[in-house]
C-alpha angles and dihedrals in degrees: 000000000000119000114241118251115247116252125237090256092054092051094047094048095044093048094047090047090053095049099042095041089049093052095045094047091048091049096045096043097043091207119162100173122106092239094050092048089049092050090048091049094048092049090049089051093050091048093049090050091053091048093048092048095049094053106102115249115234091236096053099063117135120218111255120216108242116207112234114237116243112260111262118262114253110266113257115236114258115234113200121186116207125189117246111264115261113254118226122211115259113250120213124213114253114238112241 
């Protein structure tokens, strides 16, 4: 059985985890000995491997059941009440 290749997301997350966790652990521990730096680097590599393996692969997505929305209610008729138009008095033409 062939081992699946890591995705780009797995490589990016794992690499960023290794770099940032190494820097953070070195700054927090303040170690300067070779053994201390080696222990920090190995711990960062292990953490990066764990993070890379837990990132979900794109091919292993499970379908998620989506709830169907309720059908929309039928629109209610709009009843507009308009005032009666104002009546103007009829003007007769003046005889000239």
